[in-house]
Structure formats: structure tokens, C-alpha cells
C-alpha positions as CSV (number, residue, x, y, z in Angstrom):
1,X,3.5,41.4,-12.1
2,X,4.2,41.5,-16.4
3,X,6.8,38.0,-16.6
4,X,6.5,34.5,-14.9
5,X,8.4,31.4,-14.8
6,X,6.5,28.1,-14.6
7,X,8.4,25.6,-12.6
8,X,7.2,22.3,-12.3
9,X,10.2,20.3,-11.6
10,X,12.7,20.4,-9.0
11,X,15.4,19.5,-11.8
12,X,14.9,23.1,-12.9
13,X,15.0,24.7,-9.2
14,X,18.6,26.3,-9.5
15,X,18.1,27.4,-12.9
16,X,14.8,28.9,-11.6
17,X,16.0,30.9,-8.5
18,X,19.1,32.5,-10.5
19,X,16.3,33.7,-13.0
20,X,14.3,34.7,-10.3
21,X,17.3,36.9,-8.5
22,X,18.3,38.4,-11.7
23,X,15.1,39.7,-13.0
24,X,12.1,40.8,-11.8
25,X,9.7,38.0,-13.1
26,X,7.3,36.0,-10.4
27,X,7.3,31.6,-10.1
28,X,4.1,29.7,-10.8
29,X,5.1,26.7,-9.7
30,X,3.3,23.0,-9.3
31,X,4.0,21.4,-5.5
32,X,4.3,22.4,-2.5
33,X,8.0,21.6,-2.2
34,X,8.6,23.5,-5.1
35,X,6.6,26.3,-3.6
36,X,8.6,26.1,0.1
37,X,11.9,26.4,-1.7
38,X,10.9,29.5,-3.3
39,X,9.2,31.3,-0.5
40,X,12.0,30.6,1.9
41,X,14.1,32.5,-0.2
42,X,11.8,35.4,-0.1
43,X,11.1,35.1,-3.8
44,X,7.8,35.8,-5.5
45,X,6.0,32.7,-5.9
46,X,2.5,31.7,-6.5
47,X,0.9,28.0,-6.5
48,X,-1.2,27.2,-9.5
49,X,-4.1,25.5,-8.2
50,X,-4.7,28.2,-6.6
51,X,-6.0,29.2,-10.4
52,X,-8.5,26.2,-10.1
53,X,-11.7,26.4,-7.9
54,X,-13.0,22.9,-6.7
55,X,-16.1,23.2,-8.5
56,X,-14.0,23.8,-11.8
57,X,-11.8,20.7,-11.0
58,X,-15.0,18.3,-9.9
59,X,-17.2,19.2,-13.2
60,X,-14.5,18.9,-15.7
61,X,-13.4,15.4,-13.8
62,X,-17.2,14.5,-14.0
63,X,-17.2,15.3,-17.8
64,X,-13.9,13.5,-18.3
65,X,-15.3,9.8,-16.9
66,X,-17.9,10.4,-19.3
67,X,-15.3,10.5,-22.0
68,X,-13.3,7.8,-20.8
69,X,-15.5,4.9,-21.5
70,X,-16.6,6.6,-25.0
71,X,-13.0,6.4,-25.7
72,X,-12.3,2.9,-24.8
73,X,-15.6,1.0,-26.1
74,X,-15.0,2.8,-29.4
75,X,-11.5,2.2,-30.0
76,X,-11.7,-1.8,-28.8
77,X,-14.4,-2.0,-31.6
78,X,-12.2,-0.8,-34.1
79,X,-9.2,-3.0,-33.6
80,X,-11.4,-6.3,-33.1
81,X,-12.6,-5.0,-36.8
82,X,-9.6,-4.2,-37.9
83,X,-7.9,-7.9,-37.0
84,X,-10.3,-10.4,-37.1
85,X,-8.2,-13.1,-35.7
86,X,-8.1,-11.3,-32.3
87,X,-8.9,-13.5,-29.2
88,X,-12.4,-13.3,-27.9
89,X,-13.0,-10.9,-24.9
90,X,-9.6,-9.4,-25.6
91,X,-9.9,-5.4,-25.2
92,X,-7.1,-3.5,-24.1
93,X,-8.4,-0.1,-23.9
94,X,-10.7,-1.3,-21.6
95,X,-7.7,-2.4,-19.2
96,X,-6.5,1.2,-18.9
97,X,-9.6,2.6,-18.3
98,X,-8.5,4.1,-14.9
99,X,-5.2,5.3,-16.6
100,X,-6.7,6.7,-19.3
101,X,-9.1,8.7,-17.2
102,X,-6.3,10.2,-14.9
103,X,-4.5,11.2,-18.2
104,X,-7.5,13.0,-19.1
105,X,-8.2,14.5,-16.0
106,X,-4.3,15.5,-15.6
107,X,-4.6,17.4,-19.0
108,X,-7.8,19.3,-18.9
109,X,-6.8,20.5,-15.1
110,X,-3.2,22.0,-16.3
111,X,-4.8,23.4,-19.3
112,X,-7.6,25.1,-16.9
113,X,-5.0,26.3,-14.3
114,X,-3.1,27.8,-17.1
115,X,-5.9,29.0,-18.8
116,X,-7.1,30.8,-15.9
117,X,-3.7,31.9,-14.8
118,X,-3.4,33.9,-18.1
119,X,-6.9,35.4,-18.4
120,X,-6.2,36.7,-14.5
121,X,-2.8,38.0,-14.7
122,X,-2.3,39.2,-18.2
123,X,1.7,38.9,-18.3
124,X,3.6,40.0,-21.2
125,X,5.9,36.7,-20.8
126,X,5.3,33.0,-19.7
127,X,8.9,31.0,-19.7
128,X,8.8,27.5,-18.9
129,X,11.0,24.0,-19.2
130,X,9.8,21.8,-21.8
131,X,8.1,18.7,-20.9
132,X,8.8,16.0,-23.2
133,X,6.7,13.0,-24.1
134,X,6.7,9.9,-22.7
135,X,8.4,7.1,-24.5
136,X,6.3,3.7,-23.5
137,X,9.2,1.4,-24.6
138,X,9.6,-1.4,-22.1
139,X,13.1,-2.5,-21.2
140,X,12.1,-4.4,-17.8
141,X,9.1,-6.1,-17.5
142,X,8.8,-6.0,-13.9
143,X,8.7,-2.4,-13.5
144,X,5.9,-1.3,-15.4
145,X,3.6,0.8,-13.6
146,X,0.2,-0.6,-12.5
147,X,-1.5,2.2,-13.5
148,X,-0.1,2.9,-17.2
149,X,0.0,6.3,-18.8
150,X,0.8,8.3,-15.4
151,X,3.6,11.2,-16.0
152,X,6.9,10.1,-15.5
153,X,9.9,11.6,-14.4
154,X,11.1,14.5,-16.6
155,X,7.8,14.8,-18.6
156,X,5.0,17.5,-18.0
157,X,1.5,18.1,-18.8
158,X,2.0,21.9,-18.3
159,X,4.9,21.7,-21.1
160,X,3.1,19.7,-23.2
161,X,0.4,22.3,-23.0
162,X,2.2,24.8,-23.4
163,X,4.0,23.9,-26.7
164,X,0.9,23.6,-28.5
165,X,0.3,25.7,-31.4
166,X,-3.0,25.8,-30.9
167,X,-2.8,27.4,-27.6
168,X,-0.2,29.5,-27.9
169,X,-2.0,31.3,-30.9
170,X,-4.8,31.5,-28.6
171,X,-3.0,33.7,-26.2
172,X,-1.8,37.4,-25.9
173,X,1.2,36.6,-23.9
174,X,4.7,35.7,-25.3
175,X,5.1,31.9,-24.4
176,X,9.0,30.7,-24.3
177,X,10.9,28.0,-23.3
178,X,13.7,28.1,-21.1
179,X,17.2,26.5,-21.7
180,X,17.6,22.8,-20.1
181,X,20.6,24.3,-18.1
182,X,21.7,21.3,-15.8
183,X,19.8,18.7,-14.8
184,X,20.2,15.1,-12.6
185,X,18.6,12.7,-15.3
186,X,21.0,9.6,-15.7
187,X,21.7,8.2,-18.9
188,X,20.5,4.9,-19.6
189,X,23.2,2.1,-20.7
190,X,22.3,-1.4,-21.9
191,X,22.2,-3.9,-19.6
192,X,25.8,-5.1,-18.8
193,X,26.8,-8.9,-17.7
194,X,26.0,-8.5,-13.8
195,X,22.7,-7.6,-14.6
196,X,21.8,-10.3,-16.6
197,X,22.9,-12.6,-13.9
198,X,20.8,-11.0,-11.7
199,X,18.0,-11.1,-14.0
200,X,18.7,-14.8,-14.2
201,X,18.5,-15.4,-10.4
202,X,15.5,-13.5,-9.9
203,X,14.0,-16.1,-12.8
204,X,15.1,-18.9,-10.4
205,X,14.1,-17.5,-7.3
206,X,10.3,-17.1,-8.8
207,X,8.8,-14.0,-6.5
208,X,5.3,-15.5,-6.6
209,X,6.9,-18.4,-4.6
210,X,9.3,-16.9,-2.1
211,X,6.6,-14.7,-1.0
212,X,3.7,-17.4,-0.4
213,X,6.2,-19.5,1.1
214,X,7.4,-16.8,3.6
215,X,3.7,-16.1,4.4
216,X,2.4,-19.5,4.0
217,X,4.9,-22.3,3.9
218,X,4.0,-25.4,2.4
219,X,1.0,-27.3,2.6
220,X,-0.3,-30.7,3.0
221,X,1.2,-32.9,0.2
222,X,-1.7,-35.4,0.9
223,X,-4.0,-36.0,-2.0
224,X,-7.2,-35.4,0.5
225,X,-7.1,-31.9,-0.9
226,X,-10.3,-29.8,-1.8
227,X,-11.3,-30.2,-5.3
228,X,-11.5,-26.4,-5.4
229,X,-9.1,-24.5,-7.1
230,X,-8.3,-20.7,-6.4
231,X,-6.1,-18.0,-8.0
232,X,-4.9,-15.4,-6.3
233,X,-3.7,-12.5,-8.8
234,X,-3.5,-9.2,-6.6
235,X,-1.2,-8.4,-3.6
236,X,-3.4,-6.5,-0.9
237,X,-3.4,-6.9,3.1
238,X,-7.0,-7.4,2.9
239,X,-6.8,-10.7,0.4
240,X,-3.7,-12.9,2.6
241,X,-6.4,-13.7,5.3
242,X,-8.4,-15.5,2.3
243,X,-5.0,-16.8,0.9
244,X,-4.6,-18.5,4.7
245,X,-7.8,-19.8,5.3
246,X,-7.9,-21.8,1.9
247,X,-4.4,-22.8,2.3
248,X,-5.8,-24.1,6.0
249,X,-8.6,-25.6,4.4
250,X,-6.5,-27.3,2.1
251,X,-8.0,-25.6,-1.0
252,X,-5.6,-26.0,-3.9
253,X,-4.0,-22.1,-4.2
254,X,-2.1,-20.5,-6.7
255,X,-0.5,-17.2,-6.8
256,X,0.4,-14.7,-9.4
257,X,1.2,-11.6,-7.7
258,X,3.9,-10.8,-9.4
259,X,2.7,-11.4,-13.3
260,X,5.6,-11.2,-14.9
261,X,6.9,-14.6,-13.3
262,X,5.1,-17.7,-13.8
263,X,2.2,-18.6,-10.9
264,X,3.1,-20.8,-8.1
265,X,1.2,-23.2,-6.4
266,X,1.2,-22.5,-2.7
267,X,0.3,-26.2,-1.7
268,X,3.6,-27.9,-3.6
269,X,5.6,-24.6,-4.3
270,X,5.8,-25.9,-8.0
271,X,5.5,-23.0,-11.0
272,X,2.8,-23.8,-13.3
273,X,5.1,-22.9,-16.4
274,X,2.8,-21.6,-19.2
275,X,5.8,-21.6,-22.0
276,X,5.2,-18.1,-22.6
277,X,7.9,-15.8,-23.9
278,X,9.1,-12.5,-22.6
279,X,6.5,-9.6,-24.0
280,X,7.9,-8.3,-27.1
281,X,7.0,-4.6,-27.7
282,X,6.4,-4.5,-31.6
283,X,3.7,-6.5,-33.6
284,X,4.6,-6.4,-37.4
285,X,2.4,-3.5,-38.8
286,X,1.1,-2.7,-35.8
287,X,2.0,0.8,-35.3
288,X,0.2,1.7,-38.6
289,X,-2.9,-0.3,-37.3
290,X,-3.0,2.0,-34.7
291,X,-2.6,5.0,-36.2
292,X,-5.3,3.9,-38.4
293,X,-7.4,3.6,-35.6
294,X,-7.0,7.0,-34.3
295,X,-7.3,8.8,-37.9
296,X,-11.1,7.5,-37.7
297,X,-11.6,10.2,-35.7
298,X,-11.2,10.6,-31.5
299,X,-14.0,9.4,-30.0
300,X,-15.9,11.9,-27.3
301,X,-19.2,10.9,-25.0
302,X,-21.4,14.1,-25.9
303,X,-20.9,18.0,-27.4
304,X,-21.2,18.3,-23.5
305,X,-18.1,16.5,-22.8
306,X,-16.2,17.6,-25.5
307,X,-12.6,18.3,-24.5
308,X,-10.5,21.5,-25.2
309,X,-9.3,21.1,-28.6
310,X,-5.7,21.6,-26.7
311,X,-6.3,18.6,-24.4
312,X,-7.6,16.2,-26.9
313,X,-4.7,16.6,-29.5
314,X,-2.3,15.6,-26.5
315,X,-4.3,12.9,-24.9
316,X,-4.9,11.4,-28.8
317,X,-1.0,11.4,-29.4
318,X,-0.2,10.0,-25.8
319,X,-2.5,7.1,-26.1
320,X,-1.6,6.3,-29.6
321,X,2.1,6.1,-28.9
322,X,1.1,3.9,-25.5
323,X,-1.2,1.7,-27.6
324,X,1.9,1.4,-30.2
325,X,4.1,0.4,-27.9
326,X,1.9,-1.9,-25.0
327,X,-0.7,-3.1,-26.3
328,X,1.2,-6.3,-27.8
329,X,2.3,-6.5,-24.1
330,X,-1.0,-6.5,-22.9
331,X,-1.9,-9.2,-25.8
332,X,1.1,-11.4,-24.2
333,X,-0.6,-11.1,-20.5
334,X,-4.1,-11.9,-22.2
335,X,-2.7,-14.5,-23.5
336,X,-0.8,-16.0,-20.6
337,X,-3.9,-15.5,-18.5
338,X,-5.8,-18.1,-21.1
339,X,-3.2,-20.5,-21.1
340,X,-3.3,-20.8,-17.2
341,X,-7.0,-20.7,-17.2
342,X,-7.0,-23.8,-19.7
343,X,-4.0,-25.2,-17.5
344,X,-5.8,-25.1,-14.0
345,X,-9.0,-24.3,-14.7
346,X,-9.5,-22.6,-11.0
347,X,-13.1,-22.3,-9.4
348,X,-12.5,-18.2,-9.2
349,X,-10.1,-15.7,-9.2
350,X,-9.6,-14.0,-6.3
351,X,-7.9,-10.0,-5.8
352,X,-8.3,-6.6,-5.4
353,X,-8.6,-3.8,-6.0
354,X,-9.1,-5.0,-9.3
355,X,-9.2,-1.9,-11.1
356,X,-5.2,-1.8,-12.6
357,X,-5.0,-2.9,-16.3
358,X,-3.4,-6.6,-15.7
359,X,-6.2,-7.4,-13.3
360,X,-8.3,-6.2,-16.1
361,X,-7.1,-8.6,-18.8
362,X,-7.4,-11.3,-16.7
363,X,-10.6,-10.5,-15.6
364,X,-11.4,-10.2,-19.5
365,X,-9.8,-13.7,-20.0
366,X,-12.0,-15.3,-17.3
367,X,-15.2,-14.0,-18.3
368,X,-14.1,-15.8,-21.8
369,X,-14.1,-19.4,-20.1
370,X,-16.5,-18.6,-17.2
371,X,-14.1,-18.1,-14.1
372,X,-16.1,-15.6,-11.5
373,X,-13.5,-12.8,-10.8
374,X,-13.9,-11.6,-7.1
375,X,-12.3,-8.4,-5.6
376,X,-11.5,-7.7,-2.3
377,X,-12.3,-4.5,-0.3
378,X,-8.9,-2.3,0.1
379,X,-9.1,0.9,2.0
380,X,-12.0,2.3,4.1
381,X,-13.6,4.6,1.5
382,X,-15.9,2.2,-0.1
383,X,-19.7,2.7,0.5
384,X,-18.7,6.1,2.3
385,X,-18.1,8.3,-0.8
386,X,-18.0,8.1,-4.3
387,X,-14.7,7.4,-6.4
388,X,-14.1,6.6,-9.7
389,X,-12.3,3.9,-9.3
390,X,-15.3,1.9,-7.5
391,X,-17.1,2.1,-10.9
392,X,-14.7,-0.6,-12.1
393,X,-15.0,-2.7,-9.0
394,X,-18.7,-3.3,-10.6
395,X,-17.6,-5.0,-13.2
396,X,-16.4,-7.8,-11.1
397,X,-18.5,-11.1,-10.4
398,X,-17.8,-11.0,-6.5
399,X,-17.0,-8.3,-4.3
400,X,-15.8,-9.4,-0.7
401,X,-16.7,-6.6,1.6
402,X,-15.9,-5.5,5.5
403,X,-19.5,-4.9,6.4
404,X,-23.4,-5.2,5.2
405,X,-23.4,-1.5,4.2
406,X,-20.7,-1.6,1.9
407,X,-22.0,-4.5,0.2
408,X,-25.4,-3.0,-0.3
409,X,-24.2,0.2,-1.8
410,X,-22.0,-1.6,-4.3
411,X,-24.9,-3.8,-5.3
412,X,-27.1,-0.7,-5.5
413,X,-24.4,1.4,-7.7
414,X,-23.8,-1.5,-9.6
415,X,-27.3,-2.2,-11.0
416,X,-27.5,1.5,-11.4
417,X,-24.8,1.3,-14.3
418,X,-26.1,-1.9,-15.3
419,X,-23.9,-4.4,-13.7
420,X,-24.9,-7.2,-11.8
421,X,-23.0,-7.7,-8.7
422,X,-23.0,-10.3,-6.0
423,X,-21.5,-9.3,-2.5
424,X,-20.3,-11.1,0.5
425,X,-19.3,-9.8,3.4
426,X,-16.6,-11.1,5.0
427,X,-15.5,-8.6,7.6
428,X,-11.9,-8.0,9.0
429,X,-9.7,-10.2,11.1
430,X,-6.8,-7.6,11.3
431,X,-5.3,-4.4,11.4
432,X,-2.4,-3.6,9.1
433,X,1.1,-3.0,10.7
434,X,3.1,-2.3,7.6
435,X,4.5,-5.9,6.7
436,X,2.8,-7.4,9.9
437,X,-0.1,-7.5,10.8
438,X,-2.0,-7.2,14.5
439,X,-4.7,-10.0,15.3
440,X,-8.2,-8.2,16.1
441,X,-10.0,-9.7,19.0
442,X,-13.8,-8.5,18.3
443,X,-14.2,-8.7,22.1
444,X,-12.0,-5.9,22.7
445,X,-14.3,-3.8,19.9
446,X,-16.6,-1.9,22.0
447,X,-18.1,0.7,19.3
448,X,-17.2,3.6,22.0
449,X,-14.9,6.0,23.1
450,X,-14.3,7.4,26.3
451,X,-11.9,10.3,27.0
452,X,-11.4,11.6,30.8
453,X,-11.0,15.1,32.0
454,X,-8.6,14.0,34.4
455,X,-5.3,13.3,31.8
456,X,-2.0,15.2,32.8
457,X,-1.0,15.8,29.4
458,X,-3.5,14.7,26.2
459,X,-2.0,13.4,23.2
460,X,-3.7,14.5,20.0
461,X,-2.5,12.8,16.6
462,X,-3.3,14.1,13.4
463,X,-3.5,11.5,10.5
464,X,-3.0,12.7,6.7
465,X,-4.1,11.3,3.6
466,X,-1.5,11.2,0.9
467,X,-0.2,14.5,-0.5
468,X,-1.5,13.6,-3.9
469,X,-5.1,15.0,-4.4
470,X,-6.3,11.8,-6.4
471,X,-8.8,11.1,-3.5
472,X,-10.9,14.1,-4.3
473,X,-13.7,14.1,-6.7
474,X,-11.6,14.5,-9.8
475,X,-8.3,13.2,-8.8
476,X,-5.1,15.3,-9.2
477,X,-3.3,12.1,-9.3
478,X,-0.1,12.9,-11.1
479,X,1.0,15.9,-9.1
480,X,1.4,16.8,-4.9
481,X,-1.3,19.4,-3.6
482,X,-0.2,22.4,-2.5
483,X,-3.7,23.5,-1.2
484,X,-3.7,20.3,1.5
485,X,0.1,21.2,2.2
486,X,-1.3,24.3,3.1
487,X,-3.9,23.1,4.9
488,X,-1.6,20.9,7.0
489,X,0.4,23.3,7.8
490,X,-2.6,25.6,9.6
491,X,-3.8,22.5,11.4
492,X,-0.3,22.3,12.4
493,X,-0.6,26.0,14.2
494,X,-4.0,25.4,15.0
495,X,-3.0,22.7,17.3
496,X,-0.2,24.3,19.0
497,X,-1.9,27.3,20.0
498,X,-5.2,25.1,21.1
499,X,-3.2,24.1,24.4
500,X,-1.0,22.2,26.3
501,X,-1.3,19.0,24.6
502,X,1.4,16.3,23.1
503,X,1.1,16.5,19.1
504,X,1.8,13.8,16.7
505,X,1.8,14.3,13.0
506,X,1.5,10.6,11.1
507,X,2.1,11.0,7.8
508,X,0.6,8.9,5.4
509,X,2.9,6.5,3.6
510,X,1.1,7.7,0.4
511,X,2.7,11.0,0.9
512,X,4.6,10.7,-2.6
513,X,7.7,13.1,-2.6
514,X,7.8,16.6,-1.7
515,X,6.4,17.2,1.5
516,X,8.4,19.6,3.2
517,X,5.9,19.7,6.3
518,X,9.1,19.1,8.6
519,X,10.9,21.9,7.2
520,X,8.2,24.4,7.9
521,X,7.9,23.3,10.9
522,X,11.2,23.6,12.0
523,X,11.3,27.5,10.1
524,X,8.1,28.4,12.0
525,X,9.8,27.1,15.8
526,X,6.8,24.8,16.2
527,X,9.1,21.4,15.5
528,X,9.3,21.2,19.2
529,X,5.8,20.8,20.1
530,X,4.8,18.6,16.8
531,X,6.7,14.8,16.8
532,X,6.6,13.8,13.2
533,X,5.8,10.5,12.7
534,X,6.5,8.5,8.9
535,X,7.2,4.9,9.2
536,X,5.4,3.6,12.2
537,X,2.2,2.0,11.1
538,X,-1.0,3.7,12.5
539,X,-2.2,0.9,14.2
540,X,1.1,1.2,16.2
541,X,1.5,4.5,16.3
542,X,-2.1,5.2,17.5
543,X,-2.1,3.6,20.4
544,X,-0.8,6.4,22.8
545,X,-3.1,9.1,20.7
546,X,-6.3,10.4,22.9
547,X,-8.0,12.0,20.1
548,X,-7.7,10.9,16.5
549,X,-7.8,14.1,14.0
550,X,-8.1,12.8,10.3
551,X,-9.5,15.1,7.1
552,X,-10.1,12.1,5.3
553,X,-12.3,8.9,6.1
554,X,-10.6,5.9,4.9
555,X,-8.7,3.0,6.5
556,X,-7.5,4.8,9.7
557,X,-10.7,5.9,10.3
558,X,-12.0,2.2,10.5
559,X,-8.6,1.3,12.4
560,X,-9.6,4.0,14.6
561,X,-13.1,2.9,15.5
562,X,-11.9,-0.2,16.0
563,X,-9.5,0.6,18.3
564,X,-11.8,2.8,20.4
565,X,-10.2,6.1,20.0
566,X,-12.2,9.6,19.8
567,X,-12.2,10.9,16.4
568,X,-12.3,14.5,14.9
569,X,-13.1,14.1,11.1
570,X,-12.2,17.6,9.4
571,X,-14.4,17.9,6.1
572,X,-12.3,19.6,3.7
573,X,-15.2,19.3,1.0
574,X,-13.1,17.6,-1.2
575,X,-15.1,14.5,-1.3
576,X,-19.1,13.5,-2.8
577,X,-20.4,12.1,0.0
578,X,-23.2,8.9,0.0
579,X,-25.9,11.6,2.0
580,X,-27.2,8.7,4.4
581,X,-23.4,7.7,5.1
582,X,-22.6,11.4,5.8
583,X,-25.4,11.8,8.3
584,X,-24.5,8.1,9.9
585,X,-20.8,9.5,10.4
586,X,-21.8,12.9,11.6
587,X,-24.3,11.3,14.0
588,X,-21.3,8.7,15.3
589,X,-18.2,11.0,15.5
590,X,-17.5,15.1,15.4
591,X,-17.4,16.2,12.1
592,X,-16.2,20.0,11.4
593,X,-16.3,21.4,8.2
594,X,-13.6,23.6,7.0
595,X,-15.5,26.4,5.0
596,X,-15.9,28.5,8.0
597,X,-13.8,29.2,11.3
598,X,-12.9,25.5,11.5
599,X,-9.7,26.9,13.6
600,X,-12.2,28.3,16.7
601,X,-14.5,24.8,16.1
602,X,-11.9,22.9,16.7
603,X,-9.8,24.4,19.5
604,X,-13.3,24.5,21.3
605,X,-14.0,20.7,20.7
606,X,-10.7,20.0,22.0
607,X,-11.0,22.1,24.6
608,X,-14.5,20.9,26.0
609,X,-13.4,17.1,25.6
610,X,-10.4,17.2,27.6
611,X,-11.8,19.1,30.3
612,X,-15.2,17.7,30.9
613,X,-14.5,14.4,29.3
614,X,-15.7,13.1,25.6
615,X,-17.8,10.0,24.4
616,X,-18.8,8.9,21.2
617,X,-20.5,6.0,20.0
618,X,-20.0,4.8,16.7
619,X,-21.2,0.7,16.8
620,X,-23.9,1.1,13.8
621,X,-20.8,2.3,11.9
622,X,-18.9,-0.5,12.9
623,X,-21.6,-2.8,12.1
624,X,-22.3,-1.3,8.6
625,X,-18.4,-0.4,7.7
626,X,-15.9,-2.4,9.3
627,X,-17.4,-5.7,11.0
628,X,-15.1,-7.3,13.3
629,X,-16.3,-10.7,13.2
630,X,-14.5,-12.7,10.2
631,X,-16.2,-14.9,8.4
632,X,-14.5,-16.0,5.1
633,X,-16.4,-19.0,4.8
634,X,-19.1,-16.6,3.4
635,X,-17.5,-16.3,0.2
636,X,-16.5,-20.1,-0.2
637,X,-20.2,-20.3,0.1
638,X,-20.9,-18.5,-2.3
639,X,-18.7,-19.9,-4.7
640,X,-20.1,-23.2,-4.1
641,X,-23.5,-22.2,-4.7
């Protein structure tokens, strides 16, 4: 095919359909929703992720993370040299380490996908819609992303790469933009009186206070309180048991979950006023200072990890614009954190996962005055496989885990990168159930699964991970994953054909947007065989399942074991397992690799389980990775020591 159209936003779907019907062009799309919309209209379409292999993706991600550390260290050093009166320990580029890594990954993945596509297809023309770069102006402080530098609605890494003169000149194809046409973008308007009144009410009803009181109520107002002072800074379902335990022990507890409002004392309900102004987005002369930092050169780790010139130029521009607008805000967060620490002198700061920039800024301020940072495990993949986010957790002082195996792994990995991390195993005391939780009775956890051979109509529940492919070794954090969607659809057909079973699809709440699985099942006449569950929490929905099928061993993996469920894990080859944990998982549950005839293997496994009965024992896995005995006192003792 000689002519192609790149479609990477639903805003341009109608325009793309018209072009495809009027011409002989083919469509190159970046999400499963767009792929499905064109495919169901019988229009020629290819998914762009088919032009990048898993090997290429993971190799690039590994090189990119080497660049991340070099970039943030060099820029922070330059900033400190340029502004001599910056407070000690303030390193704003280090605080966006995760966001920078995701930015470099998304750009380099898109660059390689486009390059491989152009090399393979040799098109005469490639048309696209412009991907306007983001403006990092702050209007509503409370709406700021937890991980900055993400791609916002309306902008595109593909469009920005295709607009690069360096990229265009190196390609034989005629690369041109399409007319914008009609879009659904809203025009921004200045906030009116209604908005200002609403904001005033929100400020009065400090969310740190209302959230804490709703969860725990007021504590004792007597003077017999413990001398310990704890700040909880991150809303995490596994942090709340510690909040409640500290509250019951009459430990003085402050909440700062909503960082754009002042912290609140949970015992009295009083606001800890920090007397700070709303952060501004500009400093006098700040833009020129940032420009000078980047004019000194774009730091890269080694020759082997150098970025493509197009990627490097876009990443530099993006980070430079971000820094000019948002570093003053980071400075305000850091100064507010220092003011809090001066006023309240907490014994420790507890939250997690501490990978987001505001938590990292708080950690920098805490390190400056010697207050320990405690991060609490959030998710089930910890200790099972590698993930770039975990390396940021090694920088904390103390890590609270669900099991001794996780604790040991984190100590070893932290030591391997020169960090001294203390670990504490506190276990689990509850299962997540949306906004509520199910208390976990250790006596009910047998560590074994039994499936009888006399079931009238067995129930199989498939539990998906988020459609966003950010859980791979090299995270596609910024876009929906076509390959994973196709896997879900093929799994649906396999389960329906496997036998006379009740089938439930439990979709992840992290699915993002654009999973067209329900429509595809209906078009294939499979919707009457499969029950789609979106909003019911897993720990409630799984009660009816006899067998649980999953393709990423995370929190649902742990919860399935704690609920004594028979587990089949499909290994998509997307994760870098630790070898010893991989062997332990294979010895405990059924693991089927999907690089071969996995459909037949899964069908045979289900038939064998339901016809002759099935048993699994995962006592060792539970003991190492999700101990049901909850011991928060281990943390308090560690802090006391």
C-alpha cells in the first residue's frame, strides 16, 4: 500500500473514516478502540505496535532508564550551581524521575515504531494530525497529575516526532499533516463567581480533615497521648490499616493526603496551617535560568545509551518547558514540607508507593532534617518481577511489605544500587473491595485450592490487568495496548470453545479508556456466554469463581491465594521475573506460557481440573509474599529503635 494515514486520537476518527473511504490509503492506529472502529467498518487498518518487537521495546527501556539518572543528576547539580540560595536537598529534577523515564520511553518507542513501519512498508505518503505540545501552566493546583510529563489529551508523541525536520529529512516518504477538521475540544474560560465560591468552600472543608474524620472519627482529646508524631502523606488502601492502628494507640497522627491543602491532625481535627500562598508558576528570571541549564548540553549516560537525535530534541524541549513552569511549584511544595517538619517534628512520615514527585519532594525535605520516610507496599508484583518504579522505592528509609520474601528481595536490590534500606514485614489484614475492605481472617486462609469433579456448571473468571501496557519491563504507560486487547479477545474465544462453563471477565479498574472488548464480543456472538464485570471489586466478584485465570500476577494474584482459589497464570512474556520466584510460582500454581499452543494447553488444563478435580498448594508463596497475620507493631518497634 502506497498511502497511509496515522490515526492516534478518537477526535479525528470521523475525518479518518472519510479519507479512507475516499482514497486507497490504509490506516495506522495506536489504540485498540481505534483499531476496532476501523476494522468493523471493513477499512484497511494496522496496529502500530506490531512494528516493535518485545525485545526491541525492553532493550530500549533499559537504555532509557540509564539516561534518566544521568539527566536528573546533572540538571539538579547545574541548578544548584546557578542559584546559590536554593535550600539544601532541593532536587526538583530527581523528583520527576518516573515521569521523565516514561516520557523518554514513550518517545523512543513511538520513534522506533514509526521508523520500523516506514522501513517495512516503504509508503509514498504518510499523513497525520499534528500533536501539539503541552503547555504546563497550572490553573487548578488540585488537579495536577501525580506523575508529571505524561501525554495530555490532544497531544501526541507520534505527531511531534513526525513534525521533526530531522526525522522528515531522513525518510523517503512524503510526510504531511491533515486538516484539523471538527474536534470536541472545549474552549477554556476564566473561572467565574460560581467556581470561586466552590473553591472557597473546598478550602474551608479541608479534604484532609473530612477524609480522615470519615474514616476514623476524632481521637481521644485527653493529654495521655503517646509522644510519637506520625505524618501520613499518601492515600493507599494498605496505608489505612496503619493509620487506624496509630489512631487506636493514641499516637499523634497527621494526614496530608491532599497536598494542595494544609495537613490535619486526626486526633483533634485541627488544621496545621502552614501559612503558605498558592504556588505561583513563574519566578523572576526563572525561564532564562532553565534555558541556560539546557544550553549547557543535554546529559546522557553513555554512548551505548544515547537517544535518537529526534527523541533527544523533543524530550529536552518538553522537560525544559515543564521545568520553567513547574519547578517553582515544586519549590513551594518543598518549602511547605520543610515548614511542616519544623512545626510538627514528626517521628516518621508514612505513605506509599513513594514514587510520585510530591512524595519525593517531601522525602527530600525529610532527609534534610533526618526524619525517616516509610513506604508501604502497594500491589502484588513486589518481589516477583522487576519494575522501574521499584528502584525509586529503594531510596526510602524503611519499606513495609506484605511478606518476608518481599522484604528480603527489596533489601538485596537496594544494596545492589548502593542504598541502605530497612524492611519491615507487616502482612495483610484485609482485602480490597472498592472504597470498603473485607477483613481477613487468618484462620480461613488454608494455602490450598480444591476443585471438585462434580460441579454442575463450573465458573471460570478471567482477571485482566489494565489495558495500558505500563506493566511490561519497558512501560508503554502512555497508550492503550492493541496486542494485549487482541490477547483478551483470543482468550474469550478459547474459553467459550473449551466447554460448557460459566465465564466471567473481570476488567481492571485501571483499564483507562478505549477497551472495546464488549462490542467485539457482541459482534462475534460471544456476549451471551461471557459476563463482563467492570465495577464490582475483585474480592467480591471472585466469590463465585471455581478457577481464576490471569495474565499478570499482581494484587489479584495474592487475593486469589488468600481466598483459596485455583489459579491459572498465562505468562505473556512481558515481565522480567526473578528466577527464584518464577520457580516458586510454577511449583505452586498452573503457569502456561503463551509463546506456543497456549489455547490447547489452557483447554486441556480446564478439562482435567473439572473432570478429575484439581488441587494446588501455595503455602510457601503466601508465607513469603502475602502473610495474612497483620503485625503493625513491627513498624512501631522499628521506629522506636
